[in-house]
C-alpha positions, 0 to 999 in steps of 0.5 A: 278853738279848744271846744272844737278840738274836744268835739273833733276828738270825740267825733274821731273816736267814735269809729273809723273815718272815710278818707274825706272825713279823715282829711276834714278832721285833720284840717279842723285840728289845724284850724282849731290850733291855728285860730288860737295862735293867730289870735294871740299873734294879732293881739300882741302884734297890734299892741306892739304896733301901736308902740312902733314895734311888732310890724312883722308879728302883725303881718304874719298874724294877718297872713295866718288869719287869711290862711285859716279863713281859706282852710275854713272855706275848704272845710265848708266845701268838703263837708257834705254832711252839713246844710249848705247855704249862704251863711255857711260861707259868710264867716270865711269870706268875712275872715278873708276880707278882714285879713286882706284889708289888714295886709293891705293897710300894713303895706301902705306907706303910712303904716311903714312910716309908723313902724320906724 
């Protein structure tokens, strides 16, 4: 995350950006900071959930992971300078799948019973 922020800052400082590339840079900044926050939320929420607390933190972390995966997929589609192949979209699709499965599991009756 922080390496991505440094790289984006360096790339942005090289010169003027087109409108599409400026939006791409903004999404990359949001994604870089968001990944760090979501990772901490998932870690803390998971540990607290094992103790019977932290259900909302884990749920919000999973929603944040899903949103960040959508941003990653959007930036992959917008980046016309990168080589587009199946592996470009594999990471965001796996992230969406993991977030969706976590959200699904948190809405099951067993998980709701565990948090009580």
